[in-house]
C-alpha positions in Angstrom: 57.4 43.7 -52.6 57.6 39.9 -52.8 58.5 39.3 -56.4 58.7 35.5 -55.9 54.9 35.4 -55.7 54.4 36.7 -59.2 52.1 34.6 -61.4 53.7 35.7 -64.7 57.1 35.0 -66.2 59.0 38.2 -66.2 61.7 38.9 -68.8 62.6 41.9 -70.9 60.2 42.1 -73.8 59.6 44.3 -76.7 56.7 46.8 -76.3 54.3 44.9 -78.4 55.1 41.6 -76.6 54.4 43.5 -73.3 51.0 44.6 -74.8 50.2 40.9 -75.6 51.2 39.9 -72.1 48.7 42.4 -70.6 45.9 41.2 -73.0 46.6 37.6 -72.1 46.2 38.5 -68.4 42.8 40.1 -69.2 41.7 36.9 -71.1 42.8 34.7 -68.2 40.8 36.7 -65.6 37.9 37.7 -67.9 35.2 36.7 -65.4 36.7 38.6 -62.5 37.0 41.8 -64.7 33.8 41.9 -66.7 31.3 41.0 -63.9 32.2 44.0 -61.7 32.6 46.2 -64.9 29.1 45.5 -66.0 27.6 45.9 -62.5 29.3 49.3 -62.1 28.9 50.8 -65.6 25.4 49.5 -66.5 23.6 51.4 -63.7 25.6 54.6 -64.5 24.7 54.2 -68.2 21.0 53.8 -67.5 20.9 56.7 -65.0 22.8 59.1 -67.3 20.7 58.3 -70.3 17.5 58.6 -68.3 18.4 62.1 -67.1 19.6 63.1 -70.6 16.2 62.0 -72.1 14.4 64.0 -69.5 16.5 67.1 -70.4 16.2 66.4 -74.1 20.0 66.3 -74.7 21.2 62.7 -75.1 24.6 64.0 -76.1 25.3 64.9 -72.5 25.1 61.1 -71.6 27.5 60.3 -74.4 29.9 63.0 -73.1 29.6 61.9 -69.4 30.2 58.2 -70.1 33.3 59.0 -72.2 34.6 61.4 -69.6 34.1 58.8 -66.7 36.1 56.1 -68.5 39.2 56.6 -66.2 36.9 56.0 -63.2 35.7 52.7 -64.8 39.2 51.7 -65.7 40.0 51.2 -62.0 38.0 47.9 -62.1 40.3 46.0 -64.5 43.4 47.7 -63.0 42.4 46.5 -59.5 41.8 42.9 -60.6 45.0 42.6 -62.6 47.3 44.2 -60.0 46.0 41.7 -57.4 45.9 38.7 -59.8 49.6 38.9 -60.8 50.6 38.5 -57.1 48.0 35.9 -56.1 44.4 35.0 -56.6 42.1 37.4 -58.5 39.6 39.2 -56.2 36.0 38.3 -56.4 33.2 40.6 -57.6 32.2 41.8 -54.2 35.7 42.7 -53.1 36.4 44.5 -56.4 33.2 46.6 -56.1 33.8 47.4 -52.4 37.3 48.6 -53.2 36.1 51.1 -55.8 34.6 53.3 -53.0 38.0 54.0 -51.4 40.8 53.0 -53.8 42.6 55.3 -56.2 40.4 58.5 -55.9 43.3 60.9 -55.4 44.7 60.0 -58.8 41.4 60.4 -60.5 41.0 64.1 -60.3 43.9 65.0 -62.6 42.8 62.3 -65.0 39.3 63.8 -65.2 40.6 67.3 -65.6 43.7 68.5 -67.4 45.1 65.0 -68.3 41.8 63.6 -69.7 42.9 64.0 -73.3 46.4 62.4 -72.8 47.1 59.5 -75.2 49.4 58.0 -72.5 46.6 57.1 -70.1 47.1 53.3 -70.4 50.7 53.6 -69.0 50.2 56.4 -66.5 47.1 54.7 -64.9 49.1 52.0 -63.1 51.7 54.6 -62.0 49.1 56.8 -60.4 47.1 54.0 -58.8 49.8 51.6 -57.7 52.7 53.8 -56.6 52.8 56.2 -53.8 54.5 59.0 -55.7 53.9 62.6 -54.5 51.9 64.8 -57.0 54.8 67.1 -57.7 57.0 64.1 -58.6 54.4 62.3 -60.8 55.6 64.0 -64.0 59.2 62.9 -63.4 58.1 59.3 -62.6 56.0 59.1 -65.7 58.8 60.3 -67.8 61.1 57.6 -66.4 58.7 54.8 -67.2 57.6 56.2 -70.6 61.1 56.4 -71.9 61.2 54.7 -75.3 57.6 53.5 -75.3 55.6 56.7 -75.6 54.9 56.1 -79.3 53.7 52.5 -78.6 51.3 53.8 -75.9 49.8 56.5 -78.1 49.4 54.1 -81.0 47.7 51.6 -78.6 45.2 54.4 -77.6 44.3 55.2 -81.2 44.1 51.5 -82.2 41.6 50.8 -79.4 39.5 53.8 -80.4 39.5 52.4 -83.9 38.3 49.0 -82.7 35.5 50.7 -80.7 34.4 52.6 -83.9 34.6 49.4 -86.0 32.5 47.4 -83.6 29.8 50.1 -83.3 29.5 50.5 -87.1 29.5 46.7 -87.5 26.5 46.5 -85.1 24.6 49.1 -87.1 25.4 47.1 -90.3 24.1 43.9 -88.7 20.9 45.7 -87.9 20.5 46.7 -91.5 21.0 43.1 -92.6 17.8 42.2 -90.7 15.7 44.6 -92.8 13.8 42.7 -95.6 15.3 43.1 -99.0 12.3 44.9 -100.6 12.2 47.6 -97.8 16.0 48.1 -97.7 16.3 51.2 -100.0 13.5 53.1 -98.2 14.8 52.2 -94.7 18.3 53.4 -95.7 17.0 56.7 -97.0 14.8 57.2 -93.9 17.7 56.5 -91.5 20.0 58.9 -93.4 17.4 61.7 -93.4 16.8 61.2 -89.7 20.6 61.3 -89.0 21.0 64.5 -91.0 18.1 66.4 -89.6 17.6 65.5 -85.9 17.4 61.8 -84.8 14.8 60.9 -82.2 15.8 60.3 -78.6 15.3 56.5 -78.8 17.7 56.2 -81.8 20.4 58.2 -80.0 20.1 56.0 -76.9 20.2 52.9 -79.1 23.4 54.2 -80.8 24.8 55.1 -77.4 24.1 51.5 -76.2 26.0 50.1 -79.2 29.0 52.4 -78.4 28.9 51.4 -74.7 28.9 47.7 -75.6 31.9 48.2 -77.9 33.7 50.2 -75.2 33.0 47.6 -72.6 34.5 44.9 -74.8 37.7 46.9 -75.7 38.4 49.0 -72.7 39.6 46.2 -70.3 42.0 45.0 -73.0 43.3 48.6 -73.3 43.9 48.8 -69.5 45.5 45.4 -69.5 47.9 46.3 -72.4 49.0 49.4 -70.4 49.6 47.3 -67.3 51.7 44.9 -69.4 53.8 47.8 -70.6 54.1 49.0 -67.0 55.4 45.6 -65.8 57.8 45.3 -68.7 59.2 48.8 -68.1 59.8 48.1 -64.4 61.4 44.8 -65.2 63.8 46.6 -67.6 64.6 49.3 -65.0 64.8 47.2 -61.8 65.8 43.8 -63.3 63.0 41.9 -61.6 63.6 38.8 -63.7 67.2 38.5 -62.5 66.2 39.0 -58.9 63.5 36.3 -59.2 65.9 33.9 -60.8 68.4 34.3 -58.0 65.8 33.8 -55.3 64.5 30.6 -56.9 68.0 29.3 -57.4 68.8 30.0 -53.7 65.6 28.1 -52.7 66.4 25.1 -54.8 70.0 24.9 -53.5 68.9 25.1 -49.9 66.2 22.4 -50.4 68.5 19.9 -52.1 71.9 20.6 -50.6 71.7 17.9 -47.8 70.3 15.2 -50.1 73.0 15.9 -52.7 75.8 15.6 -50.2 74.5 12.3 -48.9 74.1 10.9 -52.4 77.6 11.9 -53.4 79.1 10.3 -50.3 77.2 7.1 -50.8 78.2 6.9 -54.5 81.9 7.4 -53.7 81.8 4.7 -51.0 80.0 2.0 -53.0 81.4 2.6 -56.5 83.5 -0.3 -57.9 86.8 0.2 -59.8 86.5 1.6 -63.3 87.5 -1.6 -65.2 85.0 -3.7 -63.3 82.3 -1.1 -64.0 83.0 -1.2 -67.7 82.7 -5.0 -67.7 79.4 -4.9 -65.8 77.9 -2.4 -68.2 78.6 -4.5 -71.3 75.9 -7.2 -70.6 73.4 -4.4 -69.6 74.0 -2.6 -72.9 73.6 -5.8 -74.9 70.4 -6.6 -73.1 69.0 -3.1 -73.8 69.9 -3.4 -77.5 68.2 -6.8 -77.7 65.0 -5.5 -76.1 64.8 -2.5 -78.5 65.4 -4.8 -81.5 62.6 -7.2 -80.3 60.2 -4.3 -79.9 60.9 -3.1 -83.5 60.4 -6.7 -84.9 57.1 -6.9 -83.0 55.8 -3.7 -84.5 57.1 -3.9 -88.1 57.3 -7.7 -88.5 60.2 -10.2 -88.6 62.6 -8.0 -90.6 63.4 -4.4 -89.7 62.5 -1.7 -92.2 65.2 -0.7 -94.6 65.3 3.1 -94.3 67.0 3.7 -97.7 64.6 1.5 -99.6 61.6 3.2 -97.8 62.8 6.6 -98.8 63.3 5.5 -102.5 59.7 4.2 -102.5 58.3 7.4 -101.1 60.2 9.4 -103.8 58.9 7.3 -106.6 55.3 7.7 -105.2 55.5 11.4 -105.2 57.0 11.5 -108.7 54.0 9.6 -110.1 52.0 11.9 -112.4 48.7 10.2 -111.3 49.3 11.3 -107.7 50.2 14.9 -108.4 48.8 15.9 -111.9 49.8 19.2 -113.3 48.7 20.8 -116.5 49.3 24.2 -118.0 46.7 25.5 -120.5 47.0 28.7 -122.5 44.3 30.2 -124.7 43.7 33.5 -126.5 40.6 35.7 -125.9 39.6 39.1 -127.4 40.4 42.1 -125.2 36.9 43.5 -125.5 35.4 40.3 -124.1 37.7 40.4 -121.1 36.9 44.1 -120.4 33.2 43.3 -120.7 33.5 40.6 -118.1 35.3 42.9 -115.7 32.7 45.6 -116.1 29.9 43.1 -115.5 31.5 41.7 -112.4 32.2 45.2 -110.9 28.7 46.6 -111.5 26.6 47.0 -108.3 22.8 46.9 -107.9 21.2 50.3 -107.4 20.0 49.4 -104.0 23.4 48.3 -102.9 25.0 51.5 -104.3 22.5 53.6 -102.4 23.3 51.7 -99.2 27.0 52.0 -99.6 26.9 55.7 -100.3 26.4 56.8 -96.7 29.1 54.3 -95.6 31.5 56.0 -98.1 30.7 59.4 -96.7 31.3 58.2 -93.1 34.5 56.5 -94.2 35.7 59.7 -95.9 34.9 61.8 -92.9 36.7 59.3 -90.7 39.8 59.4 -92.9 39.8 63.3 -92.7 39.4 63.0 -88.9 42.3 60.6 -88.7 44.5 62.9 -90.8 43.6 65.8 -88.5 44.5 63.7 -85.5 47.8 62.7 -87.1 48.7 66.4 -87.9 47.8 67.4 -84.3 50.0 64.6 -82.9 52.9 65.7 -85.1 52.5 69.3 -84.0 52.3 68.3 -80.3 55.4 66.1 -80.5 57.4 68.4 -82.8 60.0 69.2 -80.0 61.0 65.5 -80.0 61.3 64.7 -83.7 62.1 68.1 -85.3 65.7 68.3 -83.9 66.3 64.8 -85.0 65.0 65.6 -88.5 67.2 68.7 -88.7 70.3 66.8 -87.7 70.0 64.7 -90.9 72.7 62.1 -91.1 74.2 62.9 -87.7 75.4 60.0 -85.7 72.7 58.7 -83.3 73.5 58.7 -79.7 74.0 55.3 -78.0 71.0 54.5 -75.7 71.6 55.2 -72.1 72.3 52.0 -70.1 69.4 50.7 -68.2 69.8 51.4 -64.5 68.8 48.4 -62.5 67.8 48.4 -58.9 70.0 47.3 -56.1 67.0 46.4 -53.9 67.8 42.7 -53.9 68.5 41.9 -50.2 68.7 38.8 -48.1 65.4 37.4 -46.7 66.6 37.9 -43.1 67.6 41.4 -42.1 70.8 42.0 -40.1 70.7 42.5 -36.3 72.2 45.9 -36.4 70.4 47.6 -39.3 72.0 51.0 -38.7 75.6 49.7 -38.8 74.9 47.5 -41.9 73.4 50.5 -43.8 76.3 52.8 -42.8 78.8 50.1 -43.9 77.0 49.8 -47.3 77.1 53.6 -47.7 80.8 53.7 -47.0 81.5 50.9 -49.4 80.2 52.9 -52.3 76.8 51.2 -52.5 74.3 54.0 -51.5 71.3 52.5 -53.4 71.7 49.2 -51.5 71.9 51.1 -48.2 68.7 53.0 -48.9 67.0 49.8 -50.0 68.0 48.2 -46.7 66.6 51.2 -44.8 63.3 51.1 -46.8 62.8 47.3 -46.2 63.6 47.5 -42.5 61.2 50.5 -42.1 58.4 48.6 -43.9 58.8 45.7 -41.5 58.9 48.0 -38.5 55.9 49.9 -39.7 53.9 46.7 -40.2 54.7 45.6 -36.7 53.8 48.9 -35.0 50.6 49.3 -37.1 49.5 45.7 -36.3 48.8 44.8 -39.9 49.9 42.2 -42.4 50.9 43.6 -45.8 49.7 41.7 -48.9 52.4 40.1 -51.1 53.7 42.7 -53.6 52.5 45.8 -51.7 53.6 49.0 -53.5 54.9 52.1 -51.9 51.5 53.7 -52.1 49.9 50.8 -50.2 52.7 51.0 -47.6 52.1 54.7 -47.1 48.4 54.2 -46.6 49.1 51.4 -44.1 51.5 53.6 -42.1 48.6 55.9 -41.2 47.6 53.3 -38.6 50.7 53.9 -36.5 49.7 55.7 -33.3 52.7 58.1 -33.2 52.7 61.0 -35.6 56.6 61.2 -35.6 56.7 57.5 -36.7 54.4 58.3 -39.6 56.6 61.3 -40.7 59.8 59.2 -40.4 58.3 56.4 -42.6 57.0 58.9 -45.2 60.5 60.5 -45.3 62.3 57.2 -45.9 59.8 56.2 -48.6 60.3 59.5 -50.4 64.2 59.2 -50.3 64.0 55.6 -51.6 61.8 56.6 -54.5 64.1 59.5 -55.5 67.0 57.1 -55.5 65.3 54.2 -57.2 63.3 56.0 -59.9 64.9 59.4 -60.4 68.6 58.5 -59.7 68.8 61.3 -57.0 70.9 60.2 -54.1 71.0 62.1 -50.8 74.1 63.8 -49.4 76.1 62.0 -46.8 74.8 64.4 -44.1 71.2 63.8 -45.2 71.8 60.1 -45.1 73.2 60.2 -41.5 70.3 62.4 -40.4 67.8 60.0 -41.9 69.6 57.0 -40.4 69.6 58.6 -36.9 65.9 59.5 -37.1 64.9 56.0 -38.2 67.2 54.3 -35.6 65.7 56.5 -32.8 62.0 56.0 -33.9 62.1 52.3 -34.7 64.5 51.2 -32.0 67.4 50.0 -34.1 70.9 49.6 -32.6 73.0 52.7 -32.8 
């Protein structure tokens, strides 16, 4: 992964700052996201509603569109994951990638994990990382540490925005009804909604919900991607690695020029007393030029700052400039109460219009309360022991484990010997990182491909399928799995396992023994 090609400034952020980073990425690449989104979701919306109207059950189209949202979320995730490492893909490339990209991770999201409030954070884990299915739970737990509440609150907030936008669209439609027909129209709509609304009305409401979802869903996916980037920055110290790489590049570029300039300065510099005498006329000339410029702007005499401040203070104290007057008067209490009652009274037509909105709002509040109780019940194992502990001393947060994958740009000639030396020096994670990087380069050479900047483990595994030898593919999959265990789960192999892996890789990829 070439972190130096990142287009965003990585640093450890708070969770809500990471959410704002993801939404800023969505705003920056809005055209590349919403064009393929509309081209993909609009035909599906029309097809599902047409079939539902033929069957006489429009609610099936509502359910299907809601259930397929994880499939649609791959569009903004694909665009953002490519845009942060280079240029955003065009519409044709994004739509073409949807036929083959990320389908293995979709089945769990469409089945037992569809109701998870952590979908915004787990989506980039499932789509961008080549983690085995049996290790996905542990990987999600590592990344979700400390931000699970933020992710769940983000989910419920975006659902609230969708509901608000849909109800606002309905309210805008009612504003277009003429004033004299408004009471009858409101009663007719309420009666149709209570009995059985016609099919065209259900499709129209579904269209409003789809438009609101299309506006909010890419921001939801982008916010989860921002949380994912921030969490990996905290765990693997991406910002520190990028800073050192840029510093190294600047030093290499300017080292020769700096040495020549220092040598020339030391050879041509006069003694210190002569240098002081030479600077005096220059300083005097500079002062004279500055004074001349001030006289040219403000006149012959320079402005007296103290007199100017006194004049400004007198101007602000002038009562004509800032008049203030305090007036007190007595009024009967009955008159004040009568005014309040008159101002708070509503017309009958407005009261009849607001009554259904009040019922909907009350039902929404009860639903929100039920969701809150359900969330508390599902997360009781996390907060109930803390609540029982009372005033017990809180444990200090575990130190963030950073990655040791920062390696030189040029690999050593004898990779096996270098990895074995790092292992014996007590730096096993760095040794495994060296093996992983060398294996990626060997895989790319044998497969005859060029990896994109910032390729993830999942993309490398898919690219390794092009290697002709099956044993080479197995060896590469094994080193990727061992590196992921060490980098994300803090599970290092035994020394015998390391030696076996090193021997297999050296034999398959032709490294020096």
